[in-house]
N, C-alpha and C positions, 0 to 999 in steps of 0.2 A: 056218502062213502063212494069213492071212485070205483068204477067197475074194472074188472080185470080184463085186459085186452089179450085175446087168445088168437093165435094164427095156427090153423090146421093145414099141414102139408101132407097131401096124400100121395105116397109113392107106391101105390098098389095098382096092379093091372085090372082088378075087378073080377078076376076069375078065381081068386083064392077062396078057401073055405070060410074065411072070416069077413067076407064082403058085407054080410048083414050086420056084423058087429060094428063095422065102420059107420054104417048108417045109424045104428042105434046111439052110438057115442055122439055123433054129430047132432042128432035130434035132442038128446039130453042136454048137451052143451048149449044149444040154442034156447032151450026152455029155462035156463037159469037167468035170473035177473041180475046177478052179481058180476056177470061178465058179458063181453061182446065177442062175437066169433067172426073171423074171416077165414076164407078157404083159398087154397091154391094147390095146383099139381106140379108147378114148375119151381125147380130149385132157384133158378135165376130170379123169378118173380118173388119168391120167398125172401131172398137176400135183400131185395129192395124194400119189402114190407117189414122186415125185422125191427127196424128202428122205431116203428109206430106201435109195437106190441110189447106186452109184458111176459108172455109165456108162448113158447113155440112147442106145438105137438106135431111130431113127425111119425107117420105110419109107413112101415117098411114091409115089403113082401120079400119072398125068397130071392128074387132077382136083384133087388136093390138093398140088400142087407148091409152094405158098407157105405151107403150114400150119406149117412149121418156125419161121416168124417168131414165132408166138404163144408157143411154148415158149421160144424164145430170149429174147424180151422178158420173159417171166415170170421166167426164170432171172436175167436182168440185174437185175430189180427185187428179187429175193429176196436177202437178206444171207446166207442159210444154204446157198445152192446155188453158192457161188463155186468149190467144188472139183469140181463135177459135170462129167464128160466127155460130149461130145455128138457122136454119129455120125449123119449123114443119108445114107440110101441112096435115090438117085433110081431108082425102078423103071420108068423110061420113057426114051425117047430122042426128043428133039425139038430144035428150034433154040435155045431159050433155056436149055438145060441148062448151057451154059458160064457164062452170067451168074449163074445160081443157085449153081453150084459156087464161082465166084469170090467172090460175096458171102458165102457160108457160110465160106469159108476166112478171109476178112477178119475174121470174127467169132469166130475160133479154133474153128470147127466143122470136123470132119473129114468131107468129102463122099466118097461112093462111088457109082459108076455101074455098073449091070448090063452085062454079067455080072460077078460078083464072085468073087475068089479068097478062099476062106474063110481060108486061112493068113494072108493079108495082113490080113484083117479081125481075126483072132485077135491077131495081133501088134499091130495098132493098138489093140485093146482093152487089151492089157497095157501098152502104152506110155502110153496115155491114163490108165490107172489109176495107173501109177507117177508120172506127172507130177502128177496131181491129188492123190495122197497126199502127194507132196513139197510141193505148194502148200498143202495142208491143214496139213501139219506146220509149215510156216513161219507160216501164219496162227495156228495154235495157239501157236506159239512167241512170236509177236508179242503175242498176247493175254495169255500168261503174263507177258511182260515188262511190258506195260502195267498189269497188275494188281499188279505188285510194289510193296511199300510202302516200299522203300528202294533206294538206289543199290547197296548191297552185294548185295541180293537180285537185282537186275537183272544185275549182273556175275557172280554165282555161276551164275545160270540160263544166261547166255550161254556161260560156260566149260563148263558141263555139256553144253550142246548141241554145242559144238565137240568136246569130248573124246570123246563117244560117237557122233558122227555117222560113218556108214560111209565117207563120202568124206574125212573130215578126221582127227580124232584127233590127239593131241599128247602129249608127255612134259613139256614146259615151255611156259608161256604167260605173256604180260604184256599188260596193258591200260594205256595212257596216254591221258589226256584232253588235247586240244589246245586251246590258247587261240587261237581263230580270230579274235578281235576286235582283237588287237594284232599289229602287225608289228615284228620277225619273229615268226612263230608259234612258240610254245614248247609242249613236251609235258611233262606231269607224270605220274609213275607213279601209277596208281590201284590196280592189283591184279597180284600175281605169284603164279602157281600152279606148283608147290606153294609154300605160304607159307614153308617152310623155306629156299627159295631167295632169296638177296639179290641185288637188281639191281645192276648196275655203275653206281655213282653218278657215275663219271667220264664217262659217256656225254654227248654233246652234248644240251643241252636245246632249243636252237634247231633247228628242223626243217631249215632251209636249210643249216645247218652240217654236218648229217649226210646225206651224199649218198644213202645207202641208204634212209633214212627219207623223204628228199625224193622219191626215186623212188616209194616207196609212196604218198606223198601225191598224187603226180601221176598214177600209173597205177591207183590204188585197190587192186590186188592184184599182189603180186610174189612169185613162187615160186622158191626156190633148191633145185634138186633134189639136187645133190651139191656141197657147199661145198668140199670138199677135193680135188675132181677138178682136174687141171691146167688144163683148159679154163675151169673156174670161177675159178681163181686169176687167170688172165690176163684173164678178163672183168672181175673186180673191179678189177684194176689199170687196165684200159682205161677203165672207168667212173669210176674215182677214188673207189671206195667206201671203200677203206682198211680192209677187214676185218682185224682183228688176230687171227691164228690162234693165237698163243701165249698168249693171255689165258686164265686159268682159267675165266672166265665164258663163254667162247665156244668153247674148243677141243673140247668134246664135242659140239657141234652139227654135225650132218651134213646135215640138210635143214631148210629154213626157209621160213615164209610170213609175209609182211607184208601186213596188211589195213588200209585206211583206211576207217573207218566214217564215211559222209558223210550229212549232213542238208542237203537242198536245195543240194547241190553243194559244201558246205563240210565239211572234215574235222572230225569231232567227236572221234574217238578213233583211236589207232593200236594195232592188235592184232598181236602177234607170236606165232607158234607155232613151237616147236622140236621136232625129232625127232633121235634119235641114229642112225637108219637112213637111209643115203643113198638117195635115190630114193623116199622115202616120199610125197613130194608131187610130182606131175607137172604141169609147165607145160602140157602138151597136154591135160590133163583139163579140158575146157571145162565139164563138169558141176560140177566142183569150183570152178572160177573163178566160174561163175554163182551157185552156192550162196553162196560167200563174199561176192560183191557184194550179193546179197539179204540175207544175214545181216548184213552191215555196215550196210545201210540200215535194217533192222529195229532193230538195236541202237542206232544213232544216233537213230532216231525215238523209241525207248523212253526213252533217256537224256534227250533234249530234252523229251519230253512230261512225264517225271517232274519234271524241274527246273522246267519252266514252271509246272506245276500247284503244285509246292511253293513256288516263289518268289511266284507270284501269291497263294497263300493266306497266306503269311507277310506279304507286303507289305500285302495287304488288311486283315489283322488288325491290323498295326501302325498303318496309316492310321486305321482305325476307333478305335484306342485313344488315339492321340496327341491327339485332340481333348479328352480328359479331363485331360490334364496341362498345367498352366499354367506350371509351373516347368521351365526348360530342363534342369536337372540331373536332376530326376525323370523328365522325358520321355526323356532319353538313357538313363538307367539302365534304364527299362522296355524300351526297344528292345534294349539289350544283353542283357538277360535273355532276351528272346524269341529273339535270335540264338543265344545260348548253348544254349538248349533245342533250337533247330532244327538247329544245326551239331554239337551234342554235343561242343562244345569245352570246354576247362578254364576259360578266362576270356575275357572281352571287355572291352576298355578303350576309352575315348573320350578323345582328347587334343585340347584346345582351343588355339587360337592365343593367345599372349601376346606383347605388344609391350614390349620393354625400351627405355625412352626414353634410358637411359644409353648402352647399346651400340648403339642404333639398329638392332636386329635383332629379327626375329620368332623365337620358339621355341615348342616344344610342351610343355605341362604337362598332366598327367592331371587331367581334370575329374571323372570318375567311372568306375566299373567294376562288374562283377558281384560283386566282393568287397565285404566290409564296408568302410565308410568308414575304419575304424581301420587297415585294411591298405593304404590309399591310398599309392601311390608318390609320392615327392617328386622323383624323377629327371626332369630336363628334357632335351629334345633340340633342339639347334640345327639349322638348315637344313643338310641333307646329312649329318647325323650319325645313325647308326642307321637301322633300316628305316623308321621313321616320319619321320625327318628327311629321308631320301631321297625319300619320297613328297611331303613338303612342298616339296622342291626342284623336282621335275619334274612334280608333280601326277598321277603314274601309280600305279595300284594295283600291289601286289606280292603274289605267292604265294611263300612261302619254304618249300620242302620240308624243308630241314634247315638250321636257323639257323646252326649252327657252320660249315657249308660256305659260307655266304654272306659275301662280303667286306664288305657294308654293315652286317652285324649287329654291334651293340655289346652285349656281355653285361652283365647286371646281376645283383644278388643274387637277385632273384626269378626271373630267366630267364637261366641260364648258357648255354643254347643247345644242349646235347647232346640229341639225339632230340626236338628241338622244331620243330614246324611253325608257321608264322605266316601270317596273312593281313592285309594293311594296305590300307585303301581310303580315299581322300580324300572328305570331305564337301563337295560343291560345290553351291551353291544353284541355279545355272542356267547353261546354255550359251548362248553367243551364237548368234544365228541365222545369222550370216555366218562363223562359224569353229567348228572343232571343239575349239579350246582353251578350257579352263575359264576363267571370269573370276576365280574366287576359291576359295580353300580356307579354310573356316571351322573345320575340325577333321578328325581322322583316327580311323577305327574300326580297332582292331587286335585280332585274335583269336589265341589261343594254344592249341595242342594238343600235349601231351607224347607225340607220336607222329610219326615222320617220314612225309613224303608223304601228309599227311592231307587238306589242303584241296584242293578241286578248283576248276577254273575256274568251275564253276557256283555254287560257294559265293561266289566272287568276284563273279559276276554278280548273285547275290542281294544281297550286301552293297552293291554299287554301286547296284542298283535301289532298295534301301532308303535309301541315302545320298541319292540324287537325290530320292526321294519326301519325305524328312523334312528335307532341307537348308533349304528355304525356311521351313518351320515353325520349325526350330531358329533360323535366322537372325532371323526376326521375333520369336520369343520372346526371344532374347538381346537383340535391339534394344530391345524393350519393357522387359526387365529392366534393361538398362543405362540406359535412359531413366528408369525408376523410381529406379534407384540415383542418377542425377544429380539427380533431383528431391529425393530424400532428402538428398543432400549439400547441395543448395541450401538446404533447410530448416535444416540444421545450421549452415550457414555464414553465417546471418543475423547481421550485426554483425562478421563476421570478414573484412574486406576483403582482408587479406593472403593469404587462401587462395583467393580467386576465380580468380587466375591458375592455381593448381594444378588447380582444377576444370575450367577451359577446356582446359588441357593434357590432362587425363584424357579430355575429349570427343574431342580429336584422337587419342588412343590408342585409344579405343573405336571410332572410325571406321575406323582401320587394322585393327582386329580383324575387322570385319564387311564390309569392302570390299576390293577388289583394288588400291586405290591404294597408291602407294609413299611418298607424303608427304601430310601434312595440316597445315594452318595456318589460323589465324584472325587477320585484321587488322581493327582497329577504324577506323571512319571517323567524321568529324564534318562537319556541314554548316555552312558559314560564311554566315550570313544576309546580312551586309553585302556580301560579295563574290559571293554567289550561286554558290558552288561547293563541292565536297567536298575534303577533305584527309584524308590518313591520319594516324593517331596513331602515336606511337612504340611504344605498347603493342601487342604481338602475341604470339600463342601458337602454337607450331608443333612439329612432329615431323619430323625429318630436316633441318630448316633449309634447305629447297630453295626456299621461296617468297620472292621478292624483294618489296620494298615496292611497293605499287601505284603505277603511274606517274601515273595520273589526267591524262593529256595528251590524252585523247579517242581514243586509238588502242589502249589496252590492254584486257585482259579485263574489268577492273573497270568501266571506262567503259561497256562494252556491257551489263553486268549492271545497272548503275545506270539506264541508258537504258530497258531493257526491264522492269526491276523483277521479274525472275524468274531461275530457274536457267538457266545457259547452258553448253553443252559446247563444247570447242574441240579440233579435230584436223584433219588434212589431208583426211580424208574429208568433213568438214563444211564445208570451204572457208574456215575462219576461223583457220587455224593461225598466220597471220602476226600475230595479236593477242597471241600468247604472247610474253613478253619474250625477246629474242635470247639473253640469257645462259642462260635456261632451255632454249631449243632446243639450244644448244650442249652443255648437260649431258645431252642425250638425252631430254628430255621429249617424249612422243609424244601424250599425251592430257591434257587438263585440264578440270576442271569447277569452276565457281564458283557458290556458292549465296549469295544476299544474306541478311543477317541483318536481318529485318524484325520490328518490333513492331506489335501491333494498333492502337496509338494513331496511328501514322503509317506507313501502308503504302507511301507514296511516297518515304520518305527512309530508306534502310537505315542502320543504325548500325555495320555492318561486313560482312565477307564471309568465307565459308568456302571455302578453296582445296584441291583435291585434284589430284594429278598422278600420271601413270603413265609410266614410262620403258621398260618391257618390252613394252608393247602399246598400240595406239591403239583397242582394243576399248572401246566405251562401257560404262558401268556398267549393271547389270541393274536391273529395276524395283524389286526388293526393296532393292538397294543404294541406289537413289535415294530410296526411301521412308525408309530409315534415315537417309540423309543429310539429307533435309528435316526429319525429326523431330529429329535432333541439332542441326541449324541453328536450328530453332525454339527448342530449349532453350538453345542458346548465346545467342541473341538475348534470351531472357528473363533469363538469368543476367546478361548485360551490362547490360541495361536495369535489372533489379533492383539490380545492383551500383551503377550510376550513381545510382539513386534513393537507395539506402542511403548511398552515399558522399556524395551531396549533403545528405541529411538529417543524417548524422553530421557532415559539415562545418559545416552550419548550427548543429547542436546544440553542437559544440565551439566554433564561432565565437561563438555566443551566450554560452556560458560564459565564454570569454575576453573577449568584448565587455563582459559585466557586470563582470568584474574590471577591465578597462581603464577602463570608464566610472567605476567606483568610485574607481579609482586617480587618474585625471586630475581627477576632481571634487574630490578631497581635497588636491590639490597647490596650495600657495600660491606655491612657487618656480617661476617661469616656465621656468627652464632644466630643472628636473626634470620639469616638465609636458611640455615638448617631447621630452625623452628618452623618456619613457613612451609618448608618441604614436608615435614612430619604432619603438620596440621592439614595441609591441602591434600596430602595423600589419603588421610583418614576420611576427609569430607568427600573425596571423589567417589568412594565406594561405600560410604556410611558404615565403616567397620567400627568395632568396639574401641580399639585403640591402635596406635601405630607408633613406630619409632624408626630412627635413622641411625645406621651404623656406618662409620667410615672405615676405610681399609687402606693401609699403607703398602709399600712395595713388598713388604715381608708378609702380607696378608694378615697383619695384626688388626683385630677388630676392636672398635671402641664406640660405645653408644654416645652419640652427640646430642640428639634431640628426641623428644617424644611428645605425643599428644594423647591424652592430657599431660601437661608438663609435670604434674606432681608424681608421675610414676618413673621419671627418668633416673633418679638415684637408685631406686629398687632394681631397675633394669641393669644399670651399670654393675651393681653388686652381683646380681645373678649371672650376668655374662662373664664377669671376671672370675667368679668362683668356679663356674662350670668349665671354663676353658683351662684355668690353671690347676684346679684340683681334680675334676672328674674327666678332664681331657675330652670334653664334648665341644664340638664347634657349632652346634645348633643348625637349624634349617638355613639360617643366614650364611653360616660357614659353608654349607653344601652349595648354596647359590653362588658363593664366591668361587669355590672350587670348580663347579661345572660351568660357571659363567652363563647361567641361564636361570629363568624364573622357575620357581617350585611352588606348586599348590598342594597343600595338605587338606584333603576333603574332610577327613574325620580322623583325628589323632587317636581315637579309641580303636578304630579299625587298623591303623598303622601299628598300634600296640599289640593287637591280636596277631597280626602277621609278623611281628618282630622285624619289621623292615629296616632298611638303612635310615630312613627318615626318623623312625622311632628311636633308633640307637643314637642318633645325633641330636635328637630333640632336646631343647632346653625349655623347661616349663616356667613361664613368667606369671601365668595366671591359671589357677586350677580349672576354671570354667571354660577355658579356651577349647574349642572343638576343631576349628579350621584356621588355616594360616596361609598367607601369600607372601612370598619373599621374592623381590625383584631386584636384581643387581643393577647398579648404575655404571654403565660401561663407556669407556672412551672409544674412539674410532678404532684403536688397535686392540680392542676387546679387553684391555686391562680394566680392573674393577676399581672404581672410585669409592663406592660404598654400596649399601643395601637398604632398600625401602622395605620394611616389614610391617604387615598388617595382620591382625588377629581378631577373631569373632567367636562369640559363645555358641553360635548355631553351626551344626555340621553342614558341609557342602554349601557354605555361604558364598565362597568366592567362585566365580565362573570364568570361562575363557574371556568373556567380555571385560570383566574386572581386570584380568591379567593384561589384556590389550591396552586398556586405559592407563593402567599404572606403568606399563612398559613404555608407552608413549610419553607419559609424564617423566619417567626416568630418563628418557632420551633428552627431554628438554632440560631436566636437571643437570645432566651431563654437559649439555651445551652451556648452561649457566655456570657450572663449575669451570669448564674450559675457558669461558669468557672471563670469569673471575680470576682464574690463574693467569690468563693472558693479560688482563688489565693490571694485575699485581706485578706481573713480569715487566710490562711496559712502564708501569709506574716506578718500579725498582730501577729499571734501566735508565729511565729519565732522571731518576734521583741520582743515580751514579754519574750519568753524563752531566747533569746540572751541577752536581758537586765538583766534578772534574773541571767543568768550564769555569765555575766560580773561583775555584782554587788555582786556576792556571796563572793568573797575574801574580798571585802570592808565590806560587812555585817558581815562576820566572825571576822573581826578585830575591829568591833565596839561593844559598849555595847548594851544591849538589848533595852534600851530606844532610843539610837541613831539609831538602826535598824528600829524601828517603824516610827521615823521621816523620815528616808531615804525612807522607803517603801511608806509613804504617798506622799512624793515628787515625787518619781519615778513613782508611779501609776498615779498621776495627769498628769505627763508629758507624760507617755506612752499612756494612754487612751484618752488624751485630755479632761479630766474631768474638770468640774467647781470647784467642791469641793470633797475632799477625807478625811474621818475621820475614825479613828480606836478606837474602844471602847474595853478595856480590861475587861474580865470577868473571874471569878474564882468560880467554884462550883455553877454555876447557878446564881451568883450574880456579881455585879460589884466589881472589885478588888480595894479596897480602899487603898491598899499599894502603888499603882502607880497612875499616872494621869488617871482619868477615860476616858477622851477623848483626843486623840492625833490627831492634835495639840489642844492646850487648847482653842484657839478661835473657836467659832462655831456660825454661824448665824441662826441656826435652834433650836427651842425649845428642851431642853434636855429631857423633858418628852415625847415629840413626838418621839425622837430617841430611848430613853430607852424602850418604849413600844414595838416597833417592834424589837429592838435589842435582847432583852431577848427572844422574841418569836422565832426568828431564832436560837439563841444560844442553847435554850433548846430543840430543835427538835432532837428527838432520832431516826429518820429514818436512815436506812443503808446508803442511798444516801443523804447526807446533801443537803437541797434544797436552792435554791436562791429565795429570795422574791423580787418581782418587784412591785414598787409603782409608779404610774404616774398620773399626773393630767388628762391624756387622757384615763386612764383606767376607764371605766364606770361600771365595775363589782364589785367595792368595795361596802361593806355594808355601805349604806349612814348613817344609824343611828349610826353605830359604829365609822365610820371613817370620819364623816362630818367635824369635827374640824381639823383632820389631813389633810384632802384633801385641806382645805383652806390654810394650810401652804404651800402646793405645789403650789397652785394657786397664792399665793403671790410671791413665788420665781420664778415661771415659769420654774421649773426644773423637771427632771425625776430622781427619786431616785432608786438606786439598793443596796439592803442589802445582804451581803455575809457573810457566816460563815468563820471565820479564824481558821482553824484547820488542823492538819496533820493526822487526823484519828478520829474515833468516841470518843476515850478516851483521845484524845490529843487536846482538844478545848482550844483556847487561848482567842478568843473574836470575835468581829464583825467588818467588814469593810463596811462603807457607801461610795458609789460613786454617786455623783450628776452630771448629764449631762445637758448642756444648750441646747442640740438639742434632737430631738425625737429619741428614740432608739426602734428598732423593737424587740418586745418580742420574736417573733419566731426566729429571727436571734440570739438573746441573748440566747435562749434555745439551738440552735445549737452550740453556742460557750461556753456552760457551762463547757465542759471538759477543755477548755483552762483556763477559769477563776478558775476552781477548782484546776488545777495543779498549776496555778499561786499563788493562795492563799495558797495551800499546801506548796509550796516552801517558801512563806513568813513565814507561821506558823512554818515550819520546821527550817528555818533559825533562826527565833526568839527563838525557843526552843533549837536549837543547841547552839545558842549564850548564852542562859541562862545556859544550861548545861556546855558549855565550860567555862563560867565564874566561875561556881561552881567547875568544875574539876580543872580549873586553880588555883582557890583559895586554894582548898584542896591540889593539887600537890605542890603548892608553900609552903604551910604550912609544908607538909611532907618533902619536899626537904630542907626547911630551918632548920627543926629539924636535919635532917641527916647532913647537912653541918655544923650546929653548933657543933654537936658531933665531926665531923671530925676536925673541927677547934680547938676545945678544946684539942683533942688528939694531933693534930699537934702542937698546942701551947705548950703543955707539952713537947713533944719531942723536939720542937725548943728551949724551955728554957733549957732543960737538955743538948741538944747538944750545945747550946750557952755557957753554963757554962763550959762544957768540953772543947770546943774549946778555950774559954777564958783562962781557966787554962793552957791548952797546949800552947797557945800563950805566956802566961806570963812565963811559964817554959822555953819555947824556947828562949824568949828574955833574961831571966836571964842567961841561959846557954851561949847565944851568948856574951852578954856583960860581963858576969863573965869570960868566957874563954879568951876574948880579954884582959881584965884587968889583968887576970893571966898571960897571955903571955907577956904582956908589963912589968909587975912588976917582973917577974921571968924569966930571961934569962937562958936558959939551956946551960950550958957550959960544962956539963959533957959529954965527948965523949962516955963513955960507955953506957950512957942512952940518945940516940938521940931523943926520942919521946918527943914532946912538949905537955905537958898536957893542957895548956891553949887553944892551937889551937884545940886540939881534942874536948875540951869542947865547943868551939864556933861552930865548925862544927856540933856537936850533937845538938846544939840549932837551927842551920839553918834547919837541917833535921826535927826536931820537928815542926818548924814553917811551913815548906813545907807540912808536913802531915796535919797540921791544916788547911791550905788553900785548899788543895785537899778535905778534909772532908767537908769544908764549901761549896765548889762548888757542891759537890754531894748532899748536903742537899738542896741547892737552886734548883737544877734540880728536886729533888723529890717534892719540893713544887709546881714547875710549872706543873708537871704531875698531881698533886692533883687538881690544878685549872682546867686543861683541863678535867679532870674526872668529876668535878662538872658541867662544861658546858655541857658535853655530857649527863650527867644524866638529866640536865634540858631539853635538846633537846629531849631526849627520852620521857620524861614526856609530853612535848608538842605533840610529835608524837602520843603517846597513846591517848591523849585527842582528837586530830583531827580524828584519826581512829575510836574512839568511837563515835564521832559526826556524821561520815558518815553513821553509821548504821540507822540513822533516815531519810536518804534520800531515793529517789525512787530507788528500787532495780536495775533498769536499768542503773542508773548512779553511784551506790555505787562503783563498781569496778574501773570505770574511775577516780572518785575523789580520791580513795585510791592510785591509780597509780600516780596521780599528786602529792599527799602529800608525798608519799615515794620517788618519783623522786626528789622532792625539797629537802628533808632531805638528801638523799644519795648524791646528788650533793654537798651539804655543807660538808659532811664527806669526800668525795673524794678530794674536794678542800683543806681540812685540812691536809689530808695525803700528798698531793702534796707539800703543804707548808713545812711540816716537812722534806720531802725528799730533797726539795730544800735547806732548812736550813742546813741539815746535809752535803750536798755537799759543801755548802759555807764554813762551818766550816773546812771540810777536806782541801779545797783549802787554807784556811788561815793557817792551820797547816803546809801544805806543804810550803807555802810561808815563814812561820816562820822558 
């Protein structure tokens, strides 16, 4: 046995009355074998020797009565002297002795007053030494525990201390850690000694359900001296502890200790000690109880200290490391690897939240684990299914000592559950300041160890602390990743408008992943410039379908968000709960947050809103959640805006392509009906409306449906339009468009009906399902209306300003096409008239003037498609009575009616002779003056056109009346006046030329006849003279011939001297005379033929002069051309005559040669 080391400090002067007592005490102490004694008189030297001693005895005299304070203070300040016992002997007697003794005892110093009983002093030294050694042993034990490098080392050292401690000792022991943070507190087996002993797994884990353990938790130490004694049995029954004596796990236990190791008043561990000897542990042994209490405190402090240091180190290392990981998967995997290394478990998994939009449920899917990615599990867990599913359901961590014994465990191929411990902890970004309930679970960390009762509550504390530390980082990282994913998807979806809705739905799903909201939806808004208000679009994207359409009545959540232009939260705590729609409140919505979707170009006009609701709590979202929400809202706004821009650009591009096809098609159509059909079809296709139709408008604004798409609705449209205009006096939206000469958009006919607007009063219903309508007038340059393009659709607010712009642009092209068509028709008609005039010119010139007028009437009626055509001949401001006044003579209209207007037009002396137009539809006539005349037109149902027939101001011939059976546009007639004027000028000129030609022809005929008569008389005289001469010559020749022959026959010349036969010579002379006579006759005949040809040429030249003179009255632009034609015709005849003469001469030469 170690000797007690005693240091004696003598602070006496040696002159006090107790000097001998000092010597006696020292002598007795030296005589004891159980201690060693050292002496000193110096406080300084004593301080140096204290560390080598166990007990300090200090003798004080009257002068040094307070010196003990110095050593006591020194010992208090020294960490090495906590175990030193201190005895003060007051070697004097005085009044303040009681105060000093009391103060010393309060400082755990043992005071003695002389005279002293040495036995008492000796006993005190032994007691103090025992106490100090006990204290020192506990301190050393505490030091050993604090220096342990593992929980297992702490536990082993603690059990070793208990097993070999003289006051304790055990045969079986168990240590369970207590979950003191959760109610009810549970205990989890940590260590059983000996290890071959298996704990009873059926024991209650909840402390409050086990009355004996609850008693230990309450009293810290509970000692059962003899469990099987009768009084103990009765006591157990009275206390309701329910000790089961017949259990194999407890029937051998005779004596039992239960110890609650507490840290700062909370139970950290439950230690049970079992002994097979009854009475081994005594309740009355206060020293045992005291030791157990102190032991429990040291053990609890050691456990807490170990785990605090471990957890802080691990958390610090993880926090320092997570800054290097930008990828959430890699970040989580590194954390899991660190946890696996720290907890020494087999695997660690991280399950992320996945939202199934089809089943509208959240479930867990493995994101990553400490295993290779190739071993990743594809098993998913729904809420409430499996350990992780149970954590997802209630948000509470779970320690599973033995998986197969836990009712929540669901076995898998990788984890069948036998001898498997599990630890599952939710990853929660932040806790509300006003509540202990978590706002959100974004994932679950699950650790596995193929060993039962492996994980401790401190392991859970570690994982929970790590989860809290990294949750915000994970959430933000996931938010940014999802944001990048959305941005990437946005880039991929350029041009794929049909997938934009899918992307917005994904945003809602992502939001539900990283927030605690129960539903998420996006509603699109549009601002109506004309009405200065917002309206929601039918298009919306949502998850859970809990969000009703925005009311926009000034009292809803959306109205407040639009007003403030910022995110607004709604709940009872915030005092704006009444703004949430009643139907949502009835569904249990307790909290709602609305984020405006704003684009940078126009921050004051949101294009939509993002809505999130919570039914399980009215706790507001955390800052991280709001950050994510704002980020996703910004992306959603960008997606919607970009989608609108792309949609508009694509619409413009498609419209432009269709517009080009439409323009090409309508420009190439000659058939007006086909043209109108194409316009209706292309109009409908340009904006993808339900149906369209085209209405034409005449000068009186009479509307008529001409074409529709689909075509089968045209007849129905015609009937509806006709009935409403004639019977109900409704003009329709198309009529309003004609009146206002501008486009009209009906966003929703039901709204117009509620407002009883002008549009509704004029509206003509063609289809009951129609909700929106667009009517665009087709305008000429002078703003007159040609027609109206009308489009209708079943969806409200279908037509936009862009649709209006496209159709208006198309309407302008249609107007151009109409103008072009009218221009082409007018040119064609003019060409037809001019061509007909030109073709009939030669016929007119060959006819008499009267025949020309008849032919003009017939030709005009045929050319213009007129009902009646009349010509009235006037002369000198009056009717020409020398001719028929009216051509043709038949006339179904009163002559007085015709004559009154005819003379009015004829006597007009304006430079530009005017056309007078009279129609039964012309309401500008003077009713007093023309009332009877107007009735004439009403009887006939005709439109009359009165035209001056003149080739110039001073060359008036008369008046032409043209009556049409169809309506004639006065404006169009005004545009065609030049054609009519030229036409009538040609007629008048032709008539005048014909008249002049007849006069010239008559005069030329008379002059030519006179000249020919003179030539004939002269020729006749010459012929008579020549005939007489030739007759005389012929007679003389015959006389000579016959006389010579007779002479020759009657007088034969027989005289040789005179051989000439006189008769023969006479006959020959007669023949010669006769030959000369024949030659002279032939020459005379040829001269007569030449005279005849000369007369013909004179006649032809006369005609040529007449024709050339007649061309002077024609239009100067065609005079030269007509002269060339006349000259060419005449010269061709002359050339033909010359050729005939040449051919005749050649023939005569050939005949002569033949002869």
